[in-house]
C-alpha positions as CSV (number, residue, x, y, z in Angstrom):
1,M,-107.7,78.5,164.3
2,K,-108.3,78.9,160.3
3,Y,-109.9,82.1,158.7
4,K,-111.6,82.8,155.7
5,L,-113.0,85.9,153.7
6,Y,-115.5,85.9,151.4
7,T,-116.3,88.6,149.5
8,F,-119.8,88.2,147.4
9,S,-119.5,91.7,145.1
10,A,-123.2,91.7,144.0
11,Q,-124.8,91.4,147.9
12,H,-122.2,93.8,148.7
13,V,-121.7,91.8,152.2
14,N,-118.2,90.6,152.9
15,V,-118.2,87.2,155.0
16,E,-115.4,86.1,158.1
17,L,-115.1,82.9,158.8
18,S,-113.0,81.3,161.4
19,F,-113.2,77.5,161.7
20,F,-111.9,75.3,163.5
21,D,-110.8,71.5,162.0
22,E,-107.7,70.3,163.5
23,T,-109.2,67.1,164.6
24,N,-110.6,64.3,162.6
25,D,-114.1,64.4,165.1
26,A,-116.5,67.3,165.3
27,K,-115.5,71.1,163.5
28,E,-116.8,74.7,164.8
29,Y,-117.1,77.7,162.2
30,H,-118.1,81.8,163.1
31,L,-119.8,83.6,160.9
32,M,-119.4,87.3,160.5
33,F,-121.4,89.2,157.9
34,H,-120.7,92.9,156.6
35,V,-123.0,94.8,154.5
36,N,-122.4,97.6,152.3
37,G,-125.0,99.9,153.6
38,D,-124.1,103.4,151.4
39,G,-127.3,104.6,150.1
40,I,-129.0,101.1,150.6
41,S,-132.1,101.0,152.1
42,Y,-132.9,98.7,155.0
43,E,-135.0,96.0,152.9
44,T,-132.4,95.7,150.5
45,Q,-129.8,95.3,153.1
46,L,-131.5,91.9,154.9
47,S,-131.8,90.6,151.5
48,H,-128.6,91.1,150.3
49,L,-127.3,89.2,154.2
50,Q,-130.1,86.4,153.7
51,S,-128.8,85.6,150.2
52,A,-125.0,85.6,151.1
53,Y,-125.8,83.8,153.9
54,R,-127.1,81.0,151.5
55,E,-124.4,81.1,149.3
56,V,-121.9,81.0,152.0
57,L,-122.9,77.6,153.3
58,M,-122.8,76.2,149.8
59,D,-119.2,76.4,150.2
60,N,-117.2,73.0,150.6
61,I,-115.3,73.8,153.8
62,L,-119.3,74.4,155.1
63,Q,-120.8,71.5,153.6
64,G,-123.1,70.0,156.1
65,A,-122.6,72.3,158.8
66,I,-125.7,73.3,161.1
67,P,-126.0,76.6,162.6
68,V,-127.0,76.3,166.3
69,M,-127.2,79.8,167.3
70,K,-127.6,83.7,165.4
71,R,-127.5,87.0,166.6
72,Y,-128.8,89.8,164.3
73,F,-127.6,93.3,165.4
74,L,-130.2,95.8,164.0
75,S,-129.9,99.9,163.5
76,D,-134.0,100.2,164.5
77,S,-135.2,97.5,166.0
78,A,-138.6,98.8,166.1
79,N,-138.7,99.0,162.4
80,Q,-136.7,96.8,161.5
81,A,-137.6,93.3,163.5
82,A,-140.5,92.5,162.2
83,L,-139.5,92.0,158.1
84,L,-136.3,90.5,159.4
85,E,-138.6,87.4,161.3
86,E,-140.6,87.1,158.2
87,E,-137.8,86.1,156.3
88,L,-136.5,84.0,158.8
89,K,-139.6,81.9,158.3
90,L,-137.8,80.8,155.1
91,L,-135.0,79.3,157.0
92,P,-134.3,76.1,159.2
93,V,-135.7,77.2,163.1
94,C,-132.4,78.2,164.8
95,P,-131.9,80.0,168.3
96,T,-132.1,83.5,167.5
97,C,-131.3,86.9,168.6
98,I,-133.0,90.0,167.3
99,L,-130.8,92.6,169.2
100,Q,-131.2,96.2,168.6
101,Q,-126.9,97.3,168.4
102,P,-126.3,99.5,165.9
103,P,-123.4,97.9,163.6
104,L,-120.8,100.7,163.6
105,D,-119.9,99.9,159.9
106,G,-122.2,102.2,158.7
107,S,-124.9,99.5,157.6
108,K,-128.3,98.6,159.0
109,I,-127.8,94.7,159.8
110,A,-125.2,92.5,160.5
111,L,-124.9,88.6,161.7
112,W,-122.6,86.4,164.2
113,C,-123.7,83.1,163.3
114,Y,-122.5,79.8,165.1
115,L,-122.0,76.3,163.3
116,T,-121.4,73.1,164.2
117,K,-120.2,69.5,161.9
118,S,-120.8,66.0,164.0
119,T,-120.9,67.0,167.4
120,N,-120.1,63.9,169.5
121,P,-123.9,62.7,170.6
122,L,-122.8,61.9,174.0
123,Y,-123.3,65.7,174.5
124,K,-125.9,68.1,174.4
125,H,-125.3,71.5,173.6
126,Y,-128.2,74.0,174.6
127,W,-128.6,77.5,172.9
128,V,-131.5,79.6,173.8
129,A,-131.6,83.2,172.5
130,G,-133.9,86.3,172.0
131,R,-136.0,85.7,174.8
132,G,-138.0,88.4,176.7
133,F,-140.8,89.2,179.0
134,S,-143.0,92.2,177.9
135,S,-144.1,93.2,181.2
136,G,-142.5,94.4,185.0
137,N,-139.5,96.1,184.9
138,S,-135.7,94.9,184.6
139,E,-135.9,93.2,187.8
140,E,-138.7,91.1,187.9
141,Q,-137.9,90.6,184.3
142,T,-135.0,89.1,184.7
143,S,-136.3,86.6,187.4
144,S,-139.0,85.3,185.2
145,L,-136.1,84.5,182.5
146,L,-134.1,83.0,185.0
147,H,-137.0,80.9,186.5
148,D,-138.3,79.4,182.8
149,Y,-134.5,79.0,181.8
150,E,-134.0,76.7,185.1
151,S,-137.2,74.9,184.2
152,E,-136.4,74.2,180.5
153,L,-133.4,73.4,181.9
154,S,-134.9,70.9,184.0
155,L,-136.8,69.6,181.5
156,N,-133.6,68.2,180.2
157,N,-132.3,66.9,183.6
158,L,-129.8,69.9,183.4
159,K,-129.4,72.6,186.1
160,L,-128.2,75.7,186.1
161,E,-125.3,75.5,188.5
162,N,-123.8,72.8,187.2
163,D,-124.5,73.0,183.1
164,C,-125.2,76.2,182.2
165,I,-121.6,77.6,180.5
166,R,-122.3,80.9,179.2
167,T,-125.2,83.5,179.3
168,W,-125.9,87.5,177.5
169,F,-128.3,90.0,179.5
170,F,-128.8,93.0,176.8
171,I,-130.6,96.0,178.8
172,Q,-132.4,98.4,177.1
173,N,-131.2,101.6,179.0
174,I,-128.7,100.1,181.2
175,D,-127.8,103.0,182.9
176,V,-131.1,102.5,184.3
177,N,-131.9,99.1,184.5
178,Y,-128.6,97.3,185.2
179,A,-129.4,97.8,188.5
180,G,-133.0,95.6,188.6
181,M,-131.5,92.8,186.6
182,V,-127.8,92.5,188.4
183,K,-130.2,92.8,191.8
184,A,-132.9,89.9,190.3
185,R,-129.3,87.7,189.2
186,K,-127.6,87.7,192.0
187,E,-131.1,86.4,194.2
188,N,-131.4,83.9,192.0
189,F,-128.2,82.8,192.2
190,A,-128.0,82.4,195.8
191,K,-130.8,79.8,195.9
192,H,-128.7,77.9,194.1
193,G,-125.5,77.8,195.7
194,L,-123.7,80.3,193.2
195,T,-122.2,83.0,195.0
196,E,-118.3,84.1,195.7
197,K,-117.3,81.3,198.0
198,T,-118.2,78.8,195.0
199,H,-119.1,79.9,191.4
200,Y,-120.8,82.5,188.8
201,I,-121.4,81.8,185.2
202,A,-119.7,83.9,182.5
203,S,-121.7,86.3,181.2
204,T,-122.0,89.8,179.1
205,G,-124.4,92.5,180.5
206,I,-124.6,95.0,178.3
207,E,-127.2,97.8,176.7
208,G,-129.2,96.3,173.8
209,R,-132.9,96.4,173.1
210,H,-135.6,94.4,171.7
211,A,-138.3,96.2,169.1
212,D,-141.1,95.5,171.7
213,P,-140.7,98.3,174.2
214,G,-141.6,96.7,177.4
215,I,-139.2,94.2,177.1
216,H,-136.5,95.8,179.4
217,V,-134.1,92.6,179.4
218,L,-133.2,90.0,176.7
219,F,-131.4,86.7,177.0
220,D,-129.2,84.3,175.8
221,A,-127.9,81.4,177.0
222,Y,-125.8,77.8,176.7
223,S,-125.8,74.7,178.5
224,V,-123.9,71.5,177.4
225,K,-125.4,68.5,179.1
226,G,-122.7,65.0,179.7
227,L,-119.7,67.1,181.3
228,Q,-117.6,65.5,184.1
229,A,-116.5,67.3,186.4
230,G,-112.9,69.3,186.0
231,Q,-114.3,69.7,182.7
232,I,-115.4,73.2,183.3
233,Q,-113.0,75.4,184.8
234,H,-113.4,79.2,185.6
235,L,-111.1,82.2,184.5
236,Y,-110.0,84.9,187.0
237,A,-106.5,86.5,186.1
238,L,-106.7,87.9,189.6
239,N,-103.3,90.1,189.1
240,Y,-104.6,91.9,186.3
241,L,-108.9,91.7,187.4
242,S,-111.1,92.2,190.7
243,P,-113.7,89.4,191.5
244,T,-116.7,90.4,190.5
245,A,-118.6,90.6,193.9
246,M,-116.1,93.0,194.7
247,Y,-118.6,95.7,193.0
248,G,-121.2,93.5,193.8
249,V,-121.9,91.6,190.6
250,T,-121.8,87.8,190.3
251,F,-120.3,86.2,186.6
252,E,-117.3,84.8,185.6
253,R,-114.7,86.3,184.0
254,G,-114.1,83.8,181.6
255,V,-114.8,79.5,181.5
256,C,-112.4,77.1,180.1
257,L,-114.1,73.6,178.6
258,L,-111.7,70.7,178.2
259,Y,-112.9,68.1,175.7
260,G,-111.1,65.0,175.0
261,D,-109.8,66.9,171.6
262,R,-109.7,70.8,172.2
263,R,-110.5,73.4,175.2
264,Q,-113.1,76.2,174.4
265,L,-113.1,79.2,176.1
266,Y,-115.7,81.3,176.7
267,I,-114.5,85.5,177.7
268,S,-116.7,87.7,179.5
269,G,-117.8,91.5,178.3
270,T,-114.0,92.4,179.4
271,A,-113.5,96.6,180.4
272,S,-110.6,98.3,181.1
273,I,-110.4,97.5,184.7
274,D,-107.8,96.8,187.6
275,C,-107.1,94.2,190.4
276,N,-109.5,96.4,192.7
277,G,-112.5,96.9,190.3
278,A,-111.8,100.3,189.1
279,V,-111.6,101.9,185.9
280,V,-108.6,102.6,184.6
281,H,-108.2,105.4,182.0
282,K,-110.8,107.1,182.3
283,G,-111.9,109.4,179.4
284,D,-109.7,107.8,177.1
285,V,-110.3,105.3,174.8
286,V,-107.5,104.4,173.1
287,S,-105.6,103.2,176.5
288,Q,-108.6,101.8,177.8
289,T,-108.2,99.6,174.6
290,A,-104.9,98.7,174.9
291,R,-106.2,97.4,178.7
292,M,-109.0,95.8,178.0
293,C,-107.2,93.6,175.7
294,E,-103.8,93.1,178.6
295,N,-106.8,91.8,180.8
296,I,-108.4,89.3,177.6
297,E,-104.9,88.3,177.1
298,Q,-104.2,87.1,180.6
299,L,-107.6,85.2,180.8
300,L,-107.3,83.5,177.8
301,K,-102.9,82.7,179.4
302,E,-105.0,81.3,182.4
303,G,-107.2,79.2,180.3
304,E,-103.5,77.5,178.2
305,S,-104.3,79.6,175.2
306,G,-104.3,83.3,173.2
307,F,-104.7,85.5,170.7
308,E,-104.4,82.7,168.1
309,D,-106.7,81.1,169.1
310,L,-109.4,83.2,168.5
311,A,-112.7,82.1,166.7
312,Q,-114.5,85.3,166.7
313,I,-115.1,89.3,169.0
314,I,-117.8,91.2,169.4
315,I,-116.4,94.6,170.7
316,Y,-119.2,97.1,172.3
317,L,-118.5,101.1,172.1
318,R,-120.9,103.5,174.3
319,D,-119.9,106.5,171.6
320,A,-119.7,105.6,168.2
321,S,-117.5,108.7,167.5
322,D,-114.9,106.6,169.1
323,Y,-115.0,103.7,166.2
324,L,-112.8,104.6,164.0
325,F,-109.9,105.0,166.9
326,V,-110.8,101.7,168.0
327,K,-111.6,99.9,164.8
328,K,-108.1,100.4,163.4
329,I,-106.1,99.3,166.4
330,L,-108.1,96.2,166.5
331,E,-108.1,95.6,162.9
332,D,-104.8,95.5,163.1
333,K,-104.6,93.6,166.3
334,F,-106.5,91.1,165.2
335,H,-106.6,90.9,161.3
336,Q,-108.2,87.8,160.2
337,V,-111.1,87.2,163.2
338,P,-113.9,87.2,162.6
339,K,-115.9,90.1,164.3
340,Q,-118.6,93.1,165.0
341,F,-118.1,96.3,166.1
342,V,-121.8,97.8,167.5
343,V,-123.0,100.6,169.6
344,A,-123.7,99.8,172.9
345,A,-123.0,101.2,176.9
346,V,-121.4,99.5,179.3
347,C,-122.2,98.6,182.6
348,R,-120.5,101.7,184.1
349,P,-120.5,105.1,182.2
350,T,-116.9,105.6,182.7
351,W,-116.2,102.2,180.3
352,L,-116.3,103.5,177.1
353,I,-115.8,100.1,175.5
354,E,-115.9,96.3,176.0
355,M,-115.3,93.3,174.3
356,E,-116.0,89.2,174.0
357,C,-114.8,86.6,172.9
358,I,-114.7,82.9,172.1
359,C,-111.2,80.8,171.4
360,I,-110.9,76.9,170.1
361,R,-107.6,75.2,170.9
362,K,-106.7,71.8,170.3
363,D,-106.1,69.9,172.7
364,K,-105.7,65.7,174.2
365,N,-107.6,65.3,177.5
366,D,-107.6,61.5,177.6
367,K,-110.0,61.6,180.2
368,Y,-112.5,63.1,178.6
369,K,-114.9,62.5,175.9
370,N,-114.2,64.4,172.1
371,F,-116.7,67.2,171.5
């Protein structure tokens, strides 16, 4: 994995880039945008970010790259989302999630953008982002979101149980609404034969909210059409982490996709948990951070990858006051990797921190098509 840092002084924006170009085939890019928000209004921060976004795409490295998914992190979506939505009308359409998860660097807005260049037309990559319904409780909304997503997949000759690679559920007031999401997801998955005896789908379920207070659950997902049996390998690291079904939830710890020229790893939201499903180091965010990283390292190892292959990281903290402790640890450990630190409670109150990531590594699998 290669890395580059852009500094746009006029816009007060730093941009972290990771890019995979180690084969003669498709290239992948992850961008994390960080705005200096000191004494600057949201409107100005947004203008600076969008200006930097346009400028960075003109760099030679990114020439011809197409944005396929974007996620904006806002500090106050109810008062900020509308202006962002107007700005986005000036850009090409791309699946986009607008999410209240306040950036911990003190800014009012941040951005993760994933881009690709010249992917194999024999695969079709389907991203959806920022889906939500404003009626019903969290259980009803989750059920509706999954039902609609299944219908959309079906129209493209895909199936949830076979072709969905990764999901994200962003839950308003997670301490109250998480149980409803879990129940609806479990029931939906069972209808599709997704059980602890078969497999689930890699996922993050974390605090996050839409500008509309009636939306209790926001949904992002990624599916791929054209994968053969054997190209999807789920990751468990059972010596370090428990099966999720042990404590009543239904997702996989991670997934590895094998292509002819590379492997991609999508690691679910991972916290300080042991192989019995217990929270480790309650009340100690520094020790929880160390165990979280250890768990992720083992998942990557099972997928024949490692920290050197990291393309991006998102770190979720329940308590914003823990940021300075955690930032130093993770910046030292993953210095060049594009990353965002945001405020978002994990599904158990005693988990103080959670992290998800994506890895890309050069590989050779002759029986599969290149990415």
